[in-house]
All heavy atoms as an XYZ file, in Angstrom:
1001
protein
N     112.373     76.768    113.728
C     111.991     78.132    113.527
C     112.336     78.983    114.735
O     112.565     80.157    114.607
C     110.488     78.191    113.280
C     110.110     79.014    112.093
S     110.676     78.376    110.546
C     109.778     76.881    110.447
N     112.335     78.391    115.894
C     112.658     79.158    117.082
C     114.097     79.653    116.961
O     114.945     78.984    116.404
C     112.486     78.291    118.327
C     112.439     79.104    119.579
C     111.832     78.322    120.704
C     111.770     79.261    121.886
N     110.739     79.005    122.794
N     114.346     80.814    117.482
C     115.656     81.473    117.447
C     115.979     82.055    116.078
O     117.132     82.264    115.759
C     116.765     80.542    117.929
C     116.506     79.961    119.270
N     116.385     80.723    120.398
C     116.299     78.685    119.655
C     116.146     79.938    121.432
N     116.074     78.701    121.008
N     114.956     82.260    115.249
C     115.148     82.978    113.994
C     113.971     83.936    113.817
O     112.943     83.807    114.463
C     115.240     82.009    112.809
O     114.024     81.342    112.617
N     114.153     84.910    112.970
C     113.109     85.887    112.695
C     112.101     85.300    111.724
O     112.422     84.367    110.983
C     113.725     87.144    112.100
C     114.549     87.903    113.093
C     115.867     87.694    113.395
C     114.116     88.967    113.923
N     116.272     88.577    114.367
C     115.220     89.375    114.710
C     112.911     89.626    114.085
C     115.138     90.405    115.640
C     112.825     90.658    115.007
C     113.937     91.032    115.773
N     110.896     85.852    111.703
C     109.883     85.354    110.791
C     109.088     86.464    110.145
O     108.830     87.511    110.750
N     108.705     86.234    108.899
C     107.751     87.073    108.186
C     106.497     86.222    108.057
O     106.479     85.237    107.311
C     108.276     87.455    106.799
C     109.400     88.477    106.763
C     109.981     88.589    105.355
C     108.891     89.833    107.224
N     105.462     86.565    108.802
C     104.254     85.761    108.888
C     103.120     86.396    108.096
O     102.773     87.560    108.325
C     103.826     85.612    110.349
C     102.510     84.903    110.612
C     102.665     83.407    110.371
C     102.048     85.147    112.035
N     102.559     85.622    107.178
C     101.405     86.056    106.390
C     100.169     85.350    106.931
O     100.182     84.137    107.136
C     101.604     85.697    104.908
C     100.409     86.042    104.050
C     100.232     87.331    103.584
C      99.467     85.082    103.716
C      99.131     87.670    102.804
C      98.364     85.399    102.934
C      98.202     86.690    102.487
O      97.121     87.019    101.725
N      99.093     86.100    107.158
C      97.831     85.516    107.623
C      97.020     85.098    106.405
O      96.608     85.945    105.612
C      96.992     86.530    108.440
C      97.778     87.098    109.599
C      95.685     85.881    108.901
C      97.906     86.204    110.768
N      96.794     83.802    106.267
C      96.026     83.289    105.140
C      94.534     83.332    105.398
O      94.085     83.436    106.533
N      93.783     83.229    104.329
C      92.327     83.198    104.421
C      91.803     81.800    104.142
O      92.472     80.813    104.432
N      90.645     81.718    103.520
C      90.054     80.420    103.199
C      90.640     79.799    101.944
O      90.408     78.635    101.662
C      88.533     80.553    103.049
C      87.877     80.815    104.385
O      88.358     80.362    105.420
N      86.795     81.563    104.373
N      91.384     80.587    101.175
C      92.052     80.106     99.966
C      93.194     81.068     99.659
O      93.200     82.194    100.129
C      91.077     80.059     98.805
N      94.155     80.602     98.879
C      95.236     81.499     98.468
C      94.815     82.107     97.128
O      95.092     81.574     96.060
C      96.570     80.769     98.376
S      97.961     81.907     98.222
N      94.122     83.253     97.218
C      93.597     83.931     96.042
C      94.658     84.831     95.409
O      95.837     84.746     95.732
C      92.342     84.722     96.411
C      92.607     85.727     97.534
O      93.788     85.957     97.876
O      91.638     86.287     98.062
N      94.216     85.723     94.519
C      95.146     86.605     93.802
C      95.932     87.498     94.779
O      97.131     87.671     94.640
C      94.378     87.458     92.800
C      95.263     88.319     91.935
C      94.455     89.089     90.908
C      95.377     89.952     90.066
N      94.636     90.726     89.080
N      95.245     88.049     95.785
C      95.922     88.900     96.771
C      96.984     88.093     97.525
O      98.097     88.569     97.746
C      94.924     89.484     97.758
C      95.600     90.308     98.841
C      94.681     90.646    100.002
O      93.652     90.021    100.214
N      95.073     91.642    100.771
N      96.641     86.891     97.891
C      97.578     86.013     98.593
C      98.799     85.731     97.725
O      99.936     85.822     98.183
C      96.869     84.713     98.982
S      97.944     83.404     99.595
N      98.560     85.387     96.468
C      99.664     85.105     95.534
C     100.600     86.310     95.415
O     101.818     86.169     95.455
C      99.114     84.758     94.146
C      98.489     83.402     94.058
C      99.520     82.302     94.065
O     100.667     82.521     93.633
O      99.181     81.214     94.539
N     100.014     87.499     95.276
C     100.822     88.707     95.139
C     101.640     88.970     96.400
O     102.820     89.333     96.324
C      99.930     89.911     94.825
C      99.327     89.861     93.452
C      98.281     90.935     93.231
O      97.770     91.554     94.168
N      97.942     91.174     91.961
N     101.021     88.793     97.556
C     101.722     89.055     98.816
C     102.819     88.015     99.064
O     103.897     88.353     99.522
C     100.722     89.090     99.970
C     101.346     89.470    101.281
C     102.120     90.758    101.203
N     101.301     91.875    101.560
C     101.712     93.133    101.485
N     102.925     93.425    101.082
N     100.927     94.109    101.809
N     102.540     86.753     98.752
C     103.558     85.711     98.938
C     104.751     85.976     98.018
O     105.896     85.793     98.414
C     102.965     84.323     98.682
C     101.910     83.895     99.692
S     102.521     83.822    101.391
C     103.583     82.412    101.291
N     104.478     86.431     96.807
C     105.547     86.783     95.878
C     106.338     87.985     96.404
O     107.568     88.004     96.343
C     104.952     87.093     94.508
O     105.951     87.481     93.618
N     105.634     88.972     96.939
C     106.305     90.149     97.499
C     107.173     89.762     98.697
O     108.297     90.248     98.837
C     105.284     91.205     97.901
N     106.671     88.884     99.552
C     107.463     88.451    100.710
C     108.684     87.651    100.268
O     109.739     87.725    100.909
C     106.614     87.632    101.680
C     105.575     88.425    102.462
C     104.751     87.495    103.352
C     106.218     89.530    103.276
N     108.568     86.920     99.167
C     109.721     86.217     98.616
C     110.792     87.219     98.184
O     111.977     87.051     98.482
C     109.296     85.332     97.445
C     110.425     84.656     96.750
N     111.160     83.657     97.343
C     110.959     84.857     95.527
C     112.101     83.257     96.494
N     111.995     83.984     95.392
N     110.361     88.292     97.520
C     111.311     89.326     97.091
C     111.934     90.051     98.285
O     113.116     90.379     98.282
C     110.632     90.306     96.137
C     110.305     89.681     94.782
C     109.850     90.711     93.752
N     108.754     91.555     94.191
C     107.463     91.244     94.110
N     107.100     90.089     93.602
N     106.535     92.089     94.518
N     111.117     90.304     99.316
C     111.644     90.923    100.537
C     112.721     90.029    101.128
O     113.802     90.494    101.506
C     110.511     91.153    101.581
C     111.082     91.456    102.957
C     109.583     92.268    101.123
N     112.445     88.744    101.182
C     113.401     87.779    101.739
C     114.698     87.777    100.932
O     115.797     87.805    101.505
C     112.757     86.386    101.765
C     113.530     85.389    102.534
N     114.132     84.308    101.936
C     113.813     85.298    103.864
C     114.751     83.591    102.851
N     114.573     84.172    104.035
N     114.599     87.770     99.610
C     115.791     87.799     98.760
C     116.594     89.079     98.963
O     117.825     89.064     98.954
C     115.407     87.654     97.291
C     114.876     86.294     96.851
C     114.432     86.350     95.394
C     115.932     85.215     97.049
N     115.892     90.196     99.162
C     116.551     91.497     99.311
C     117.330     91.609    100.621
O     118.141     92.515    100.774
C     115.529     92.623     99.220
N     117.106     90.696    101.542
C     117.840     90.729    102.807
C     119.292     90.268    102.647
O     120.083     90.411    103.569
C     117.132     89.871    103.863
C     115.756     90.371    104.281
C     115.087     89.362    105.196
C     115.849     91.732    104.950
N     119.625     89.747    101.477
C     121.000     89.366    101.180
C     121.553     88.330    102.141
O     120.951     87.284    102.354
N     122.696     88.653    102.748
C     123.359     87.688    103.637
C     122.530     87.354    104.874
O     122.780     86.359    105.536
C     124.736     88.202    104.053
C     124.691     89.436    104.921
C     126.066     89.920    105.292
C     125.961     91.152    106.174
N     127.254     91.650    106.558
N     121.537     88.173    105.194
C     120.690     87.924    106.360
C     119.497     87.010    106.072
O     118.706     86.736    106.973
C     120.178     89.247    106.938
C     121.270     89.993    107.661
O     122.038     89.416    108.409
N     121.347     91.293    107.407
N     119.384     86.518    104.835
C     118.282     85.628    104.483
C     118.195     84.422    105.418
O     117.100     83.992    105.772
C     118.448     85.086    103.065
C     118.142     86.041    101.978
C     118.352     85.392    100.626
O     118.042     84.230    100.428
N     118.882     86.154     99.694
N     119.331     83.902    105.799
C     119.364     82.701    106.646
C     118.771     82.949    108.021
O     118.390     82.008    108.701
C     120.802     82.204    106.792
C     121.427     81.772    105.502
C     122.882     81.432    105.695
C     123.540     81.243    104.343
N     124.983     81.259    104.439
N     118.685     84.190    108.424
C     118.169     84.533    109.754
C     116.655     84.699    109.781
O     116.071     84.896    110.845
C     118.822     85.833    110.229
C     120.331     85.729    110.397
C     120.953     87.063    110.744
N     120.468     87.556    112.030
C     120.663     88.798    112.450
N     121.309     89.665    111.694
N     120.197     89.173    113.628
N     116.014     84.636    108.603
C     114.586     84.916    108.500
C     113.874     83.763    107.792
O     114.346     83.267    106.775
C     114.341     86.225    107.708
C     112.860     86.523    107.584
C     115.074     87.392    108.350
N     112.732     83.358    108.344
C     111.891     82.351    107.717
C     110.572     82.987    107.300
O     110.059     83.860    108.005
C     111.598     81.197    108.680
C     112.779     80.332    108.916
N     113.686     80.568    109.917
C     113.206     79.239    108.264
C     114.629     79.657    109.877
N     114.363     78.832    108.882
N     110.055     82.541    106.178
C     108.728     82.975    105.752
C     107.709     81.975    106.276
O     107.896     80.770    106.160
C     108.651     83.080    104.232
C     109.444     84.269    103.715
C     109.452     84.338    102.217
N     110.219     83.205    101.702
C     109.943     82.567    100.573
N     108.933     82.927     99.829
N     110.685     81.566    100.184
N     106.634     82.502    106.858
C     105.609     81.674    107.479
C     104.238     82.029    106.905
O     103.976     83.189    106.592
C     105.589     81.910    108.994
C     106.930     81.822    109.712
C     106.822     82.419    111.101
C     107.393     80.391    109.775
N     103.382     81.027    106.816
C     102.005     81.225    106.355
C     101.090     80.640    107.412
O     101.178     79.445    107.730
C     101.792     80.518    105.011
C     100.396     80.653    104.460
C     100.092     81.654    103.541
C      99.374     79.783    104.828
C      98.818     81.792    103.016
C      98.098     79.912    104.308
C      97.828     80.913    103.400
O      96.568     81.046    102.880
N     100.248     81.464    108.009
C      99.302     80.992    109.021
C      98.022     80.576    108.309
O      97.269     81.410    107.820
C      99.019     82.076    110.053
C      98.099     81.674    111.204
C      98.698     80.519    112.009
C      97.845     82.854    112.116
N      97.823     79.261    108.215
C      96.661     78.704    107.515
C      95.476     78.657    108.462
O      95.435     77.863    109.384
C      96.988     77.305    106.998
C      95.838     76.665    106.246
O      94.849     77.368    105.965
O      95.935     75.468    105.939
N      94.531     79.518    108.210
C      93.356     79.630    109.056
C      92.174     78.842    108.488
O      91.107     78.814    109.071
C      92.969     81.102    109.190
C      92.147     81.367    110.412
O      92.156     80.615    111.369
N      91.408     82.452    110.377
N      92.382     78.179    107.335
C      91.274     77.520    106.651
C      90.953     76.140    107.212
O      89.823     75.697    107.165
C      91.585     77.383    105.159
O      92.609     76.411    104.965
N      91.974     75.442    107.695
C      91.773     74.072    108.165
C      91.673     73.068    107.030
O      91.375     71.904    107.254
N      91.934     73.500    105.796
C      91.865     72.612    104.630
C      93.264     72.110    104.285
O      94.163     72.896    104.036
C      91.274     73.346    103.430
C      89.879     73.880    103.669
C      89.428     74.698    102.476
C      88.084     75.351    102.734
N      87.703     76.278    101.667
N      93.423     70.808    104.259
C      94.720     70.224    103.929
C      95.159     70.563    102.513
O      96.345     70.654    102.226
C      94.691     68.706    104.106
C      94.549     68.299    105.565
O      94.939     69.099    106.441
O      94.059     67.185    105.823
N      94.203     70.752    101.606
C      94.531     71.035    100.211
C      95.258     72.367    100.057
O      96.151     72.492     99.225
C      93.271     71.024     99.349
O      92.351     72.000     99.806
N      94.889     73.355    100.864
C      95.554     74.665    100.777
C      97.001     74.542    101.240
O      97.920     75.048    100.599
C      94.803     75.731    101.582
C      93.462     76.013    100.915
C      95.626     77.006    101.702
C      92.586     76.979    101.665
N      97.221     73.844    102.347
C      98.580     73.659    102.862
C      99.439     72.921    101.841
O     100.586     73.303    101.589
C      98.547     72.909    104.185
N      98.904     71.873    101.220
C      99.655     71.108    100.220
C      99.979     71.971     99.000
O     101.099     71.921     98.473
C      98.857     69.873     99.804
N      99.006     72.759     98.562
C      99.218     73.636     97.410
C     100.302     74.670     97.702
O     101.181     74.917     96.880
C      97.899     74.337     97.066
C      97.976     75.261     95.883
C      96.654     75.978     95.622
O      95.605     75.458     96.020
O      96.712     77.069     95.025
N     100.253     75.267     98.881
C     101.262     76.261     99.248
C     102.651     75.643     99.333
O     103.627     76.231     98.887
C     100.898     76.908    100.584
C      99.825     77.975    100.504
C      99.305     78.302    101.883
C     100.359     79.212     99.826
N     102.729     74.456     99.919
C     104.032     73.795    100.034
C     104.615     73.460     98.667
O     105.829     73.499     98.487
C     103.907     72.539    100.885
C     103.729     72.852    102.354
C     103.566     71.596    103.173
C     103.298     71.940    104.621
N     103.050     70.756    105.453
N     103.762     73.146     97.694
C     104.271     72.844     96.359
C     104.725     74.107     95.635
O     105.715     74.094     94.913
C     103.223     72.096     95.532
O     102.153     72.940     95.203
N     104.007     75.225     95.821
C     104.361     76.485     95.164
C     105.491     77.223     95.860
O     106.286     77.898     95.216
C     103.149     77.400     95.084
C     102.348     77.155     93.846
C     101.399     78.284     93.618
N     100.083     77.796     94.028
C      99.079     78.546     94.369
N      99.202     79.845     94.375
N      97.944     78.028     94.705
N     105.509     77.136     97.182
C     106.498     77.861     97.986
C     107.177     76.878     98.943
O     106.874     76.846    100.129
C     105.820     78.986     98.781
C     105.000     79.916     97.925
C     103.609     79.821     97.888
C     105.623     80.879     97.138
C     102.859     80.669     97.094
C     104.869     81.724     96.344
C     103.488     81.616     96.326
O     102.756     82.456     95.539
N     108.105     76.076     98.439
C     108.693     75.018     99.279
C     109.444     75.532    100.504
O     109.581     74.819    101.490
C     109.622     74.269     98.328
C     109.798     75.144     97.138
C     108.637     76.075     97.092
N     109.902     76.762    100.492
C     110.652     77.292    101.638
C     109.773     78.020    102.647
O     110.267     78.539    103.634
C     111.765     78.202    101.162
C     112.808     77.437    100.367
C     114.009     78.304    100.097
N     114.942     77.591     99.284
C     116.066     77.070     99.742
N     116.369     77.187    101.010
N     116.889     76.439     98.935
N     108.479     78.051    102.387
C     107.543     78.688    103.313
C     107.040     77.631    104.281
O     106.586     76.563    103.880
C     106.358     79.329    102.561
C     105.298     79.824    103.529
C     106.853     80.471    101.680
N     107.119     77.934    105.561
C     106.610     77.038    106.595
C     105.128     77.347    106.788
O     104.766     78.467    107.117
C     107.395     77.255    107.892
C     106.843     76.538    109.079
C     107.146     75.068    109.038
C     106.702     74.439    110.346
N     106.517     73.048    110.278
N     104.284     76.351    106.539
C     102.840     76.514    106.707
C     102.475     76.104    108.130
O     102.713     74.972    108.535
C     102.055     75.677    105.677
C     100.553     75.824    105.908
C     102.420     76.099    104.259
N     101.938     77.046    108.877
C     101.487     76.780    110.239
C      99.994     76.496    110.172
O      99.212     77.359    109.828
C     101.749     77.988    111.134
C     103.175     78.531    111.133
C     103.255     79.803    111.960
C     104.127     77.494    111.658
N      99.643     75.258    110.467
C      98.240     74.856    110.347
C      97.855     73.980    111.526
O      98.708     73.487    112.258
C      98.026     74.099    109.039
N      96.579     73.785    111.700
C      96.073     72.888    112.728
C      96.487     71.474    112.378
O      96.497     71.128    111.211
C      94.557     72.980    112.801
C      94.053     74.344    113.183
C      92.546     74.364    113.098
C      92.015     75.759    113.331
N      90.608     75.888    113.131
N      96.819     70.595    113.267
C      96.963     70.796    114.695
C      98.385     71.143    115.110
O      98.687     71.230    116.285
C      96.565     69.436    115.268
C      97.053     68.475    114.247
C      96.874     69.176    112.914
N      99.303     71.301    114.119
C     100.696     71.569    114.461
C     100.876     72.887    115.196
O     101.830     73.082    115.918
C     101.550     71.578    113.198
N      99.934     73.776    115.040
C     100.046     75.094    115.628
C      98.686     75.495    116.162
O      97.687     75.229    115.534
C     100.488     76.077    114.531
C     100.823     77.421    114.988
S     102.354     77.329    115.886
C     102.347     78.937    116.565
N      98.651     76.120    117.291
C      97.382     76.614    117.820
C      97.066     77.937    117.132
O      97.577     78.989    117.521
C      97.463     76.810    119.327
O      96.332     77.474    119.782
N      96.268     77.854    116.079
C      95.937     79.047    115.303
C      95.271     80.093    116.182
O      95.565     81.285    116.088
C      95.055     78.672    114.084
C      94.576     79.910    113.365
C      95.836     77.780    113.133
N      94.403     79.667    117.072
C      93.725     80.628    117.940
C      94.709     81.335    118.869
O      94.572     82.521    119.151
C      92.615     79.953    118.742
O      93.138     78.913    119.527
N      95.742     80.621    119.334
C      96.753     81.246    120.190
C      97.540     82.296    119.408
O      97.814     83.386    119.909
C      97.692     80.190    120.758
N      97.907     81.983    118.171
C      98.611     82.949    117.329
C      97.740     84.168    117.092
O      98.185     85.295    117.211
C      98.982     82.331    115.976
C     100.336     81.732    115.944
C     100.635     80.405    116.016
C     101.590     82.410    115.835
N     101.991     80.235    115.954
C     102.598     81.436    115.836
C     101.946     83.748    115.733
C     103.947     81.772    115.742
C     103.286     84.075    115.645
C     104.267     83.082    115.649
N      96.474     83.930    116.726
C      95.587     85.049    116.409
C      95.386     85.949    117.615
O      95.325     87.162    117.478
C      94.253     84.543    115.879
C      94.424     83.867    114.538
C      93.445     84.076    113.468
C      92.444     85.110    113.468
N      92.562     86.073    112.403
N      95.330     85.373    118.814
C      95.172     86.194    120.018
C      96.371     87.112    120.196
O      96.221     88.299    120.495
C      94.989     85.302    121.242
N      97.572     86.592    119.988
C      98.781     87.418    120.116
C      98.829     88.469    119.009
O      99.156     89.621    119.252
C     100.046     86.557    120.055
C     101.293     87.398    120.246
C     102.580     86.678    119.944
O     103.524     87.322    119.551
N     102.643     85.390    120.110
N      98.476     88.073    117.791
C      98.527     89.001    116.662
C      97.506     90.116    116.806
O      97.778     91.252    116.433
C      98.311     88.238    115.349
C      99.348     87.155    115.044
C      98.973     86.425    113.764
C     100.753     87.701    114.985
N      96.345     89.794    117.365
C      95.334     90.828    117.612
C      95.888     91.903    118.544
O      95.589     93.083    118.393
C      94.064     90.223    118.223
C      93.233     89.451    117.212
O      93.489     89.598    116.001
O      92.350     88.692    117.641
N      96.711     91.497    119.500
C      97.297     92.439    120.447
C      98.313     93.368    119.809
O      98.493     94.502    120.243
N      98.992     92.905    118.755
C     100.021     93.707    118.095
C      99.420     94.622    117.043
O      99.833     95.765    116.889
C     101.077     92.786    117.436
C     102.050     93.580    116.601
C     101.817     92.012    118.504
N      98.443     94.112    116.315
C      97.846     94.920    115.241
C      96.865     95.924    115.836
O      96.287     95.691    116.884
C      97.139     94.012    114.226
O      96.099     93.287    114.843
N      96.715     97.012    115.151
C      95.783     98.045    115.618
C      94.367     97.607    115.252
O      93.762     98.092    114.324
C      96.115     99.380    114.981
N      93.879     96.680    115.980
C      92.568     96.109    115.676
C      92.679     94.604    115.591
O      93.474     93.997    116.279
N      91.922     94.023    114.743
C      91.866     92.575    114.631
C      92.768     92.088    113.506
O      92.743     92.620    112.404
C      90.421     92.160    114.367
C      90.120     90.758    114.713
C      88.722     90.698    115.309
C      88.286     89.291    115.548
N      88.992     88.610    116.586
N      93.560     91.061    113.800
C      94.376     90.441    112.757
C      93.438     89.794    111.755
O      92.495     89.112    112.128
C      95.313     89.409    113.372
N      93.700     90.035    110.473
C      92.815     89.490    109.449
C      93.634     88.990    108.265
O      94.803     89.349    108.124
C      91.794     90.523    109.021
C      92.371     91.751    108.376
C      91.255     92.750    108.045
N      91.737     93.802    107.200
C      92.408     94.871    107.621
N      92.682     95.005    108.889
N      92.809     95.798    106.773
N      93.022     88.165    107.412
C      93.748     87.647    106.249
C      94.364     88.769    105.425
O      93.776     89.827    105.248
C      92.662     86.903    105.464
C      91.687     86.474    106.508
C      91.669     87.621    107.507
N      95.573     88.496    104.958
C      96.301     89.451    104.138
C      97.316     90.268    104.913
O      98.200     90.876    104.328
N      97.203     90.270    106.232
C      98.156     91.037    107.036
C      99.483     90.281    107.143
O      99.521     89.053    107.048
C      97.595     91.311    108.429
C      96.433     92.280    108.429
S      95.827     92.670    110.085
C      97.140     93.728    110.686
N     100.557     91.037    107.342
C     101.896     90.479    107.520
C     102.411     90.930    108.879
O     102.200     92.076    109.278
C     102.851     90.952    106.398
C     104.276     90.516    106.661
C     102.368     90.453    105.042
N     103.089     90.031    109.566
C     103.665     90.329    110.876
C     105.139     89.954    110.878
O     105.533     88.973    110.248
C     102.958     89.523    111.979
C     101.551     89.957    112.227
C     100.511     89.516    111.425
C     101.255     90.824    113.266
C      99.208     89.920    111.652
C      99.953     91.235    113.499
C      98.932     90.786    112.691
N     105.933     90.738    111.606
C     107.322     90.354    111.864
C     107.331     89.677    113.224
O     106.818     90.216    114.206
C     108.268     91.571    111.846
C     108.359     92.147    110.429
C     109.660     91.171    112.363
C     109.261     93.359    110.290
N     107.912     88.473    113.254
C     108.002     87.670    114.469
C     109.466     87.662    114.915
O     110.356     87.365    114.114
C     107.524     86.215    114.210
C     106.151     86.186    113.522
C     107.531     85.408    115.498
C     105.021     86.778    114.313
N     109.701     87.979    116.182
C     111.079     88.001    116.688
C     111.548     86.573    117.012
O     110.758     85.632    116.997
C     111.223     88.954    117.872
C     110.632     88.442    119.171
O     110.174     87.282    119.242
O     110.612     89.223    120.142
N     112.843     86.385    117.290
C     113.369     85.042    117.555
C     112.768     84.354    118.782
O     112.896     83.142    118.924
C     114.874     85.281    117.754
C     115.153     86.513    116.989
C     113.930     87.368    117.159
N     112.117     85.093    119.644
C     111.476     84.489    120.815
C     110.030     84.085    120.531
O     109.337     83.569    121.403
C     111.530     85.451    122.002
C     112.936     85.855    122.445
C     112.878     86.908    123.539
C     113.726     84.641    122.897
N     109.564     84.341    119.310
C     108.212     83.961    118.921
C     107.165     85.026    119.152
O     105.973     84.754    119.062
N     107.594     86.245    119.428
C     106.653     87.341    119.666
C     106.418     88.141    118.395
O     107.367     88.477    117.683
C     107.199     88.289    120.738
C     107.450     87.587    122.036
O     106.583     86.920    122.572
N     108.665     87.721    122.542
N     105.166     88.471    118.126
C     104.847     89.357    117.010
C     105.174     90.778    117.454
O     104.690     91.237    118.480
C     103.378     89.234    116.642
N     106.034     91.467    116.691
C     106.459     92.794    117.135
C     106.025     93.916    116.202
O     105.998     95.068    116.606
C     107.985     92.857    117.356
C     108.747     92.523    116.086
C     108.394     91.946    118.494
C     110.230     92.803    116.189
N     105.700     93.597    114.955
C     105.243     94.614    114.011
C     104.170     94.009    113.128
O     104.206     92.818    112.828
C     106.398     95.116    113.135
C     107.500     95.811    113.919
S     108.804     96.434    112.857
C     108.076     97.986    112.372
N     103.218     94.854    112.704
C     102.170     94.382    111.808
C     102.048     95.315    110.611
O     102.367     96.504    110.699
C     100.832     94.284    112.543
O     100.375     95.569    112.916
N     101.589     94.747    109.500
C     101.405     95.496    108.263
C     100.047     95.150    107.680
O      99.667     93.976    107.637
C     102.495     95.146    107.242
C     103.884     95.426    107.744
C     104.599     94.452    108.438
C     104.470     96.668    107.561
C     105.864     94.706    108.927
C     105.747     96.931    108.051
C     106.436     95.945    108.733
O     107.680     96.199    109.216
N      99.347     96.152    107.205
C      98.053     95.958    106.568
C      98.250     95.258    105.215
O      99.352     95.273    104.654
C      97.356     97.308    106.380
C      96.992     97.996    107.676
C      96.067     97.145    108.542
O      95.113     96.549    108.048
N      96.360     97.079    109.825
N      97.196     94.657    104.662
C      97.324     93.924    103.394
C      97.888     94.755    102.235
O      98.523     94.210    101.341
C      95.889     93.477    103.090
C      95.256     93.358    104.428
C      95.862     94.484    105.243
N      97.697     96.065    102.259
C      98.181     96.904    101.165
C      99.519     97.584    101.464
O      99.942     98.483    100.750
C      97.136     97.950    100.795
C      96.783     98.849    101.981
O      97.202     98.561    103.115
O      96.073     99.860    101.758
N     100.206     97.139    102.507
C     101.486     97.755    102.892
C     102.543     97.551    101.810
O     102.578     96.529    101.121
C     101.974     97.154    104.204
N     103.400     98.550    101.685
C     104.479     98.522    100.704
C     105.562     97.529    101.133
O     106.117     97.648    102.230
C     105.073     99.930    100.583
C     106.136    100.050     99.521
O     106.356     99.081     98.765
O     106.754    101.124     99.440
N     105.897     96.550    100.269
C     106.937     95.575    100.622
C     108.301     96.222    100.892
O     109.099     95.687    101.662
C     107.001     94.655     99.406
C     105.729     94.862     98.680
C     105.266     96.251     99.004
N     108.553     97.376    100.282
C     109.833     98.053    100.514
C     109.936     98.481    101.976
O     110.989     98.362    102.601
C     110.007     99.250     99.556
C     110.144     98.735     98.118
C     111.208    100.099     99.947
C     110.120     99.809     97.061
N     108.838     98.953    102.547
C     108.826     99.320    103.965
C     109.051     98.117    104.865
O     109.760     98.205    105.877
N     108.468     96.980    104.491
C     108.672     95.751    105.269
C     110.139     95.358    105.226
O     110.738     95.020    106.246
C     107.774     94.602    104.736
C     106.302     94.953    104.903
C     108.108     93.288    105.438
C     105.342     93.974    104.235
N     110.753     95.431    104.029
C     112.167     95.083    103.892
C     113.052     96.025    104.703
O     113.988     95.596    105.378
C     112.599     95.103    102.423
C     113.976     94.442    102.279
C     114.967     95.095    101.361
N     114.914     96.488    101.100
C     115.669     97.403    101.725
N     116.475     97.075    102.707
N     115.598     98.667    101.379
N     112.749     97.305    104.680
C     113.547     98.262    105.447
C     113.438     97.999    106.939
O     114.451     98.004    107.654
C     113.104     99.699    105.132
C     113.558    100.185    103.781
C     113.099    101.609    103.532
C     113.557    102.100    102.169
N     113.091    103.467    101.915
N     112.224     97.773    107.426
C     112.045     97.469    108.852
C     112.776     96.186    109.235
O     113.459     96.137    110.258
C     110.560     97.339    109.196
C     109.817     98.667    109.150
O     110.476     99.730    109.194
O     108.578     98.633    109.076
N     112.633     95.158    108.414
C     113.294     93.886    108.699
C     114.811     94.067    108.696
O     115.514     93.546    109.567
C     112.859     92.851    107.656
C     113.241     91.444    107.958
S     112.109     90.688    109.134
C     113.222     90.396    110.462
N     115.326     94.825    107.740
C     116.760     95.084    107.667
C     117.274     95.806    108.908
O     118.336     95.463    109.437
N     116.520     96.797    109.378
C     116.924     97.522    110.588
C     116.944     96.603    111.802
O     117.865     96.646    112.621
C     115.980     98.691    110.844
C     116.179     99.855    109.924
C     115.275    101.028    110.305
N     115.125    101.913    109.196
C     113.988    102.134    108.525
N     112.881    101.531    108.896
N     113.960    102.953    107.521
N     115.903     95.798    111.938
C     115.829     94.869    113.069
C     116.994     93.884    113.060
O     117.611     93.612    114.089
C     114.497     94.115    113.073
C     113.276     94.933    113.438
C     112.002     94.179    113.083
C     113.302     95.287    114.923
N     117.304     93.349    111.887
C     118.411     92.392    111.781
C     119.751     93.074    112.065
O     120.640     92.458    112.649
C     118.421     91.751    110.395
C     117.256     90.805    110.116
C     117.232     90.442    108.643
C     117.321     89.584    110.982
N     119.866     94.331    111.664
C     121.118     95.068    111.885
C     121.396     95.290    113.358
O     122.544     95.150    113.817
C     121.079     96.403    111.139
C     122.303     97.238    111.333
N     123.493     96.925    110.719
C     122.527     98.356    112.074
C     124.410     97.821    111.084
N     123.839     98.700    111.887
N     120.373     95.623    114.128
C     120.582     95.935    115.546
C     120.456     94.713    116.456
O     120.857     94.780    117.618
C     119.622     97.045    116.050
C     119.851     98.318    115.291
C     118.186     96.615    115.982
N     119.939     93.618    115.925
C     119.721     92.435    116.752
C     120.944     91.534    116.793
O     121.580     91.280    115.779
C     118.533     91.636    116.211
O     118.422     90.404    116.884
N     121.235     91.034    117.969
C     122.324     90.072    118.120
C     121.805     88.628    118.133
O     122.576     87.696    118.157
C     123.077     90.342    119.430
C     123.736     91.704    119.484
C     124.779     91.885    118.412
O     125.586     91.003    118.150
N     124.760     93.035    117.741
N     120.481     88.486    118.174
C     119.891     87.152    118.217
C     119.248     86.821    116.871
O     118.924     87.716    116.106
C     118.830     87.015    119.339
C     119.471     87.131    120.687
C     117.729     88.035    119.185
N     119.035     85.550    116.629
C     118.371     85.092    115.402
C     119.276     85.036    114.270
O     119.667     85.562    113.441
């Protein structure tokens, strides 16, 4: 994942209807990137600590990388994400992660996927890395 861009979704205690809708929207955003799809990975930050959620997500979204304990320090991610978002990072939010692993943009749970795609497209257009 390092040296590529990421679309990171903050998960909750379960992948509910809102989660399903957002994961589907992020899939469409990823497809809309066209030839730049290879430069972007979709990520799910599993904050639940339940193995069943990670397994379920991997079966439904095989190309989504699930970041869960202990493979990832969830608290370290949340600390960085809190700094980028205007307030506290919470379930349902989406973040753009740069190729160096830094969260550079945040979106509220109700953000328009078209805006996310446009921002991602602009970043990929001007970036020489990832």
